[in-house]
C-alpha positions as CSV (number, residue, x, y, z in Angstrom):
1,M,122.3,102.8,125.9
2,A,119.9,101.1,123.5
3,L,118.9,102.8,120.4
4,R,115.2,103.4,119.9
5,V,112.9,103.3,116.9
6,T,109.8,105.3,117.2
7,F,107.3,103.4,115.1
8,V,104.2,105.3,114.1
9,L,101.0,103.9,112.6
10,L,98.6,106.2,110.8
11,V,95.1,105.7,109.3
12,A,93.6,108.6,107.5
13,A,90.3,109.9,106.3
14,F,87.2,108.0,105.1
15,C,84.7,110.2,103.3
16,P,82.0,107.9,101.9
17,A,79.7,110.4,100.2
18,V,82.3,112.5,98.4
19,L,83.0,112.2,94.7
20,C,86.5,110.9,93.9
21,Q,88.9,113.4,92.6
22,Q,91.4,112.4,89.9
23,N,94.4,112.5,92.2
24,G,97.2,110.0,91.7
25,T,97.7,107.4,94.4
26,L,100.8,105.8,95.5
27,G,99.8,102.4,94.1
28,K,99.1,103.7,90.6
29,E,102.6,105.3,90.5
30,T,104.4,102.2,91.8
31,T,105.7,99.3,89.7
32,V,104.8,95.9,91.2
33,Q,108.0,94.0,91.5
34,E,108.4,90.4,90.4
35,E,108.4,89.1,94.0
36,Q,104.8,90.1,94.2
37,N,103.9,88.1,91.1
38,N,105.2,84.8,92.5
39,E,102.6,82.2,93.4
40,T,101.8,82.4,97.1
41,K,100.2,79.8,99.3
42,V,98.3,82.5,101.1
43,D,95.2,83.1,99.0
44,S,93.1,86.2,99.3
45,L,90.3,84.6,101.3
46,T,92.7,83.2,103.9
47,L,94.3,86.6,104.3
48,A,90.9,88.3,104.5
49,S,89.9,85.9,107.3
50,I,93.2,86.6,109.2
51,N,92.8,90.3,108.7
52,T,89.2,90.1,110.1
53,D,90.4,87.9,113.0
54,F,93.0,90.6,113.9
55,A,90.5,93.4,113.4
56,F,88.0,91.9,115.8
57,S,90.7,91.1,118.4
58,L,92.0,94.6,118.2
59,Y,88.5,96.0,118.4
60,K,87.7,94.1,121.5
61,Q,90.8,95.5,123.2
62,L,90.0,99.0,122.1
63,A,86.4,98.7,123.3
64,L,87.6,97.3,126.7
65,K,90.0,100.3,127.2
66,N,87.5,102.9,125.8
67,P,84.1,102.0,127.2
68,D,81.2,104.0,125.9
69,K,83.5,105.9,123.5
70,N,83.6,106.3,119.8
71,I,86.1,103.9,118.2
72,V,87.5,104.1,114.7
73,F,90.6,102.5,113.3
74,S,92.0,100.8,110.2
75,P,92.9,97.2,111.0
76,F,94.4,96.9,107.5
77,S,96.7,99.8,108.1
78,I,97.9,98.4,111.4
79,I,98.4,94.9,110.2
80,T,100.2,96.0,107.1
81,A,102.5,98.3,109.0
82,L,103.4,95.6,111.5
83,A,103.9,93.0,108.8
84,F,106.2,95.5,107.0
85,L,108.2,96.0,110.3
86,S,108.5,92.2,110.6
87,L,110.6,92.3,107.4
88,G,113.4,93.6,109.5
89,A,112.7,91.4,112.6
90,S,114.4,88.1,113.5
91,I,114.0,85.1,115.8
92,N,111.4,85.6,118.6
93,T,110.6,89.2,117.7
94,L,109.6,88.1,114.2
95,E,107.5,85.2,115.5
96,E,105.7,87.4,118.1
97,I,104.8,90.0,115.5
98,L,103.4,87.6,112.9
99,E,101.7,85.3,115.4
100,G,100.2,88.4,117.1
101,L,98.8,89.3,113.7
102,K,97.0,85.8,113.8
103,F,99.3,84.0,111.4
104,N,100.2,80.3,112.0
105,L,103.9,80.1,111.1
106,T,103.8,76.3,111.0
107,E,101.2,76.4,108.3
108,T,102.3,79.6,106.4
109,P,106.0,80.4,105.8
110,E,107.1,84.0,106.4
111,G,107.9,84.6,102.7
112,D,104.4,83.6,101.7
113,I,102.9,86.1,104.2
114,H,104.9,89.0,102.7
115,R,104.0,88.0,99.1
116,G,100.4,87.7,100.2
117,F,100.4,91.3,101.5
118,G,102.1,92.5,98.4
119,H,99.3,91.0,96.3
120,L,96.6,92.4,98.6
121,L,98.1,95.9,98.4
122,H,98.2,95.8,94.7
123,M,94.6,94.7,94.4
124,I,93.3,97.3,96.9
125,I,95.1,100.3,95.4
126,Q,94.1,99.3,91.9
127,S,90.4,99.3,92.8
128,G,89.5,101.7,90.0
129,D,88.7,105.3,89.5
130,Q,85.3,105.4,91.2
131,V,86.7,104.6,94.7
132,Q,90.0,106.3,95.6
133,V,92.2,104.2,97.9
134,S,95.6,105.5,98.7
135,T,97.9,103.6,101.1
136,G,101.6,103.3,101.7
137,S,104.5,103.3,104.1
138,T,107.5,105.4,104.5
139,M,110.4,104.9,107.0
140,F,112.0,108.2,108.1
141,V,115.6,107.2,109.0
142,E,118.3,109.1,110.9
143,K,120.7,110.3,108.2
144,S,123.7,108.7,109.9
145,L,122.2,105.2,109.6
146,R,122.2,103.0,106.4
147,I,119.3,100.8,105.6
148,L,120.4,97.4,104.4
149,T,120.0,96.9,100.7
150,E,118.0,93.7,101.1
151,F,115.5,95.3,103.4
152,R,115.1,98.3,101.1
153,K,114.5,96.0,98.1
154,K,111.9,93.9,99.8
155,A,110.2,96.9,101.4
156,R,109.7,98.5,97.9
157,A,108.7,95.3,96.1
158,L,106.3,93.8,98.7
159,Y,105.0,96.8,100.6
160,Q,105.6,99.6,98.2
161,A,107.5,101.4,101.0
162,E,110.3,103.9,100.7
163,A,112.9,105.3,103.1
164,S,113.6,109.0,103.6
165,S,116.9,110.3,105.2
166,T,116.0,112.6,108.1
167,D,118.0,114.6,110.6
168,F,116.6,113.6,113.9
169,Q,119.2,115.7,115.7
170,K,116.9,118.6,114.7
171,P,113.6,117.2,116.2
172,H,111.5,120.3,115.4
173,E,112.4,120.1,111.7
174,A,112.0,116.3,111.6
175,K,108.6,116.5,113.2
176,K,107.5,119.1,110.7
177,L,108.8,117.0,107.8
178,I,106.9,113.9,109.0
179,N,103.6,115.8,109.8
180,D,103.7,117.6,106.5
181,Y,104.1,114.3,104.7
182,V,101.2,112.8,106.6
183,S,99.0,115.9,106.0
184,K,99.7,115.8,102.2
185,K,99.0,112.0,101.9
186,T,95.7,112.3,103.9
187,H,94.5,115.4,102.1
188,G,94.8,117.5,105.2
189,K,92.6,115.2,107.3
190,I,95.4,114.5,109.8
191,K,97.6,117.5,110.3
192,E,99.7,116.5,113.3
193,L,100.4,112.8,113.7
194,I,103.4,113.4,115.9
195,S,103.3,115.9,118.8
196,D,106.9,115.4,119.9
197,L,110.2,113.5,119.2
198,D,112.7,112.7,121.9
199,D,116.5,112.9,121.3
200,Q,116.9,109.2,121.1
201,T,114.5,108.7,118.1
202,L,116.3,107.3,115.1
203,M,113.4,106.1,112.9
204,V,109.8,106.8,112.4
205,L,107.7,104.4,110.3
206,V,104.5,106.0,109.0
207,N,101.7,104.0,107.4
208,Y,98.7,105.8,106.0
209,I,95.5,104.8,104.3
210,Y,93.1,107.3,102.7
211,F,89.7,106.3,101.4
212,K,87.3,108.4,99.4
213,G,84.1,107.3,97.6
214,K,80.5,108.1,96.9
215,W,77.4,106.3,97.8
216,E,75.9,104.2,95.0
217,T,72.5,105.6,96.1
218,P,73.2,109.0,97.8
219,F,71.1,110.4,100.6
220,S,69.2,113.5,99.7
221,P,70.3,116.5,101.8
222,D,66.6,117.7,101.6
223,F,65.6,114.7,103.9
224,T,68.3,115.4,106.6
225,F,66.6,116.6,109.8
226,E,67.5,117.1,113.5
227,S,66.7,114.0,115.6
228,D,67.4,112.3,118.9
229,F,70.3,109.8,119.2
230,Y,70.0,107.7,122.3
231,L,73.4,107.4,124.1
232,D,71.7,105.1,126.6
233,N,68.3,104.6,128.3
234,K,68.4,108.1,129.9
235,R,70.5,110.4,127.7
236,T,70.0,111.7,124.2
237,V,71.8,114.1,122.0
238,K,70.5,116.0,118.9
239,V,72.1,114.9,115.6
240,P,71.6,115.6,111.9
241,M,69.8,112.5,110.8
242,M,70.0,111.5,107.1
243,E,67.1,109.5,105.6
244,H,66.4,107.2,102.7
245,R,62.8,106.5,101.8
246,I,62.0,103.4,99.8
247,L,65.5,102.0,99.4
248,T,66.3,98.5,98.2
249,T,69.7,97.4,99.5
250,P,71.3,94.2,100.9
251,Y,69.9,93.4,104.4
252,F,70.0,90.7,107.0
253,R,68.3,90.3,110.3
254,D,70.5,88.2,112.6
255,E,68.1,86.7,115.2
256,E,71.0,84.8,116.9
257,L,72.9,88.0,117.7
258,S,69.8,90.3,117.9
259,C,71.0,92.8,115.4
260,S,70.2,94.2,111.9
261,V,72.8,94.4,109.2
262,V,72.5,96.9,106.3
263,Q,75.0,97.1,103.4
264,L,75.4,100.4,101.6
265,K,77.5,100.2,98.5
266,Y,79.8,102.7,96.9
267,T,80.2,103.2,93.2
268,G,83.2,101.0,92.8
269,N,84.8,98.1,94.7
270,A,83.8,98.9,98.3
271,S,80.8,98.9,100.6
272,T,80.0,99.5,104.3
273,L,78.2,97.1,106.6
274,F,76.2,99.0,109.3
275,I,75.3,96.8,112.2
276,L,72.6,97.9,114.6
277,P,72.2,95.8,117.8
278,D,68.8,95.7,119.6
279,E,68.6,97.8,122.7
280,G,70.8,96.4,125.5
281,R,72.6,93.9,123.1
282,M,75.8,95.7,122.2
283,Q,77.9,93.7,124.6
284,Q,76.6,90.4,123.4
285,L,77.3,91.5,119.8
286,E,80.9,92.6,120.6
287,D,81.6,89.4,122.5
288,S,80.5,87.4,119.5
289,L,82.6,89.1,116.8
290,Q,84.6,86.4,114.9
291,P,85.7,86.1,111.3
292,E,82.9,83.6,110.9
293,T,80.4,86.2,112.1
294,L,81.3,88.6,109.3
295,R,81.4,85.8,106.7
296,R,77.9,84.7,107.8
297,W,76.5,88.2,107.5
298,K,77.9,88.7,104.1
299,D,76.6,85.3,102.9
300,S,73.2,86.0,104.3
301,L,72.6,89.5,102.9
302,R,69.7,89.7,100.4
303,P,68.2,92.7,98.6
304,R,65.4,94.0,100.8
305,M,63.2,97.1,100.4
306,I,63.6,99.4,103.4
307,D,60.7,101.8,103.7
308,K,62.7,104.2,105.9
309,L,66.5,104.1,106.7
310,Q,67.8,106.7,109.0
311,L,71.6,107.2,109.6
312,P,73.3,110.0,111.5
313,K,75.6,112.4,109.6
314,F,78.8,112.6,111.6
315,S,82.6,113.1,111.7
316,I,84.5,111.3,114.5
317,S,88.3,111.0,115.1
318,T,90.4,108.9,117.5
319,D,94.0,108.9,118.7
320,Y,95.5,105.8,120.3
321,S,98.8,104.8,121.8
322,M,98.9,101.2,120.8
323,E,101.9,99.7,122.7
324,G,99.8,98.3,125.6
325,I,97.1,96.9,123.3
326,L,99.5,95.2,121.0
327,S,101.2,93.7,124.0
328,Q,97.9,92.2,125.1
329,L,97.8,90.6,121.6
330,G,101.2,89.0,122.2
331,I,103.4,91.5,120.5
332,K,105.8,92.4,123.4
333,E,109.4,91.8,122.6
334,V,109.6,94.4,119.9
335,F,109.1,97.1,122.7
336,S,111.8,95.7,124.9
337,S,115.6,95.6,125.0
338,Q,115.4,92.0,123.7
339,A,114.0,93.2,120.4
340,D,115.8,92.0,117.3
341,L,115.2,94.4,114.3
342,S,118.7,93.9,112.9
343,G,117.3,93.2,109.5
344,I,116.7,96.9,109.0
345,T,120.1,98.5,109.5
346,G,122.3,95.6,110.9
347,E,122.1,97.2,114.4
348,K,121.0,94.8,117.1
349,D,120.0,97.3,119.7
350,L,117.0,98.9,117.9
351,R,113.6,98.6,119.5
352,V,110.1,100.2,119.1
353,S,109.3,102.9,121.6
354,K,106.0,104.2,120.4
355,V,103.0,103.2,118.3
356,V,100.5,106.0,117.5
357,H,97.3,105.4,115.6
358,K,95.1,108.2,114.5
359,A,91.9,107.9,112.5
360,V,89.2,110.1,111.0
361,L,85.8,109.0,109.8
362,D,83.3,111.2,108.0
363,V,79.8,110.1,106.9
364,A,77.7,112.5,104.9
365,E,74.9,112.6,102.3
366,T,76.8,113.3,99.1
367,G,79.7,115.4,97.8
368,T,78.1,116.9,94.7
369,E,74.8,116.9,92.8
370,A,76.4,114.7,90.2
371,A,76.7,111.9,92.8
372,A,72.9,111.8,93.2
373,A,72.5,110.8,89.6
374,T,74.4,107.5,90.1
375,G,71.7,105.9,92.3
376,V,70.7,102.4,91.4
377,R,67.6,100.9,92.8
378,I,66.9,97.1,92.7
379,V,63.4,95.9,92.7
380,G,62.0,92.4,93.0
381,S,60.3,90.0,95.4
382,A,61.2,92.3,98.3
383,L,58.2,94.5,97.3
384,I,55.7,92.0,98.8
385,M,57.4,92.0,102.2
386,N,56.2,93.7,105.3
387,P,57.2,97.4,105.7
388,L,60.6,97.8,107.3
389,E,62.1,100.8,109.1
390,I,65.6,100.9,110.5
391,Q,66.8,103.8,112.6
392,F,70.4,104.1,113.6
393,N,69.5,106.3,116.5
394,R,71.5,104.4,119.2
395,P,75.1,103.0,119.3
396,F,76.1,100.9,116.3
397,L,79.0,99.3,114.5
398,L,80.3,99.6,111.0
399,T,83.0,98.2,108.8
400,I,84.2,99.3,105.4
401,I,85.1,96.4,103.2
402,D,87.1,96.3,100.0
403,S,85.0,94.2,97.6
404,S,87.8,92.8,95.6
405,T,89.7,91.3,98.6
406,Q,87.0,91.1,101.3
407,I,89.4,93.0,103.5
408,P,88.0,95.2,106.3
409,L,89.7,98.6,105.6
410,F,88.1,100.4,108.6
411,M,86.1,99.5,111.6
412,A,84.2,101.8,113.9
413,K,81.8,102.0,116.8
414,V,79.6,105.1,117.0
415,T,78.4,105.8,120.5
416,N,78.0,109.5,120.2
417,P,78.0,111.1,116.7
418,N,78.5,114.5,118.2
419,E,81.9,113.7,119.8
420,N,84.7,114.4,117.4
């Protein structure tokens, strides 16, 4: 009987209008190994483009399988965890994983890919005290198995990942150990990542990402009011609607894709792009999502005075089984008896049985009164433009981007702010 690895992906909370607490993060406690400092042929812009390509491909699959539903996931968490797993893969299993992640192995050697990820992780988790980004991977391994020294060394140096000996012959205790770890790392946002473990499970790979920041220009809670959100032409729901009055922020009107793009910045190295398609144009927008689309939006953003900006206050969460979706993207063999993950323990009959991805996204006005004092307003030629009002009162997209790497950390589609 083949041994089975249960491989679990986790993305944690995003709380954009909450002041950062001075909690330590994994990255700030970890020494970056010399492998990470080597020159790599994969520059940050190339990796950002590949990450975006994977993010949009994954988004399209999720949207196809979850029509008219809220979507939230961390493409960076998923791509990092799969790249980490590929450290232990060989031959076709390795090629499928990396090519499924949109890498061209004839142009980019495997070693350069891993060094590139090591560099990205270092940049993202060292993003400063104003934005808190905590991310990491841990492999929970059956205590009777021994992880190969080479794999352990590379995992720590390149992905800042660790291994923890676990007694999977006691599934209840093992489940509690993993879920407690996840809950702690996500500040209680995700309390039960794993609902059950079968008696063949020998490994669980957990990857988490936690983001916490505050708006550069917070919304005033005094302006939040109850308003209609249009699910479609016939149905509406009441939502708490936040409002900015006379806000100058980067903006772009994309006539080609019939959508408006608004950038809201955090204090620190991150921002969110909110994308509002015109009525009836969501499908056109989704079909057009490419790395070039995001690049064009970012290059076209200009400071613009918005007389009234309305955005719903919401908290949404999702729970996905990813095996089928990843197979659609070409990552198949790792789930089969042909899988070769022998680089982890030396065993040739390991395979992945499960990929679970959970995400939580919270959007609110501000965490404390102190956050309201940090607002920055830009004035300039935008003052002479025609009045502009933007109401996010129908389904919209958003992506949270790390400014230092241009990596999309999270992506979401909000179709109903009231559905959690």
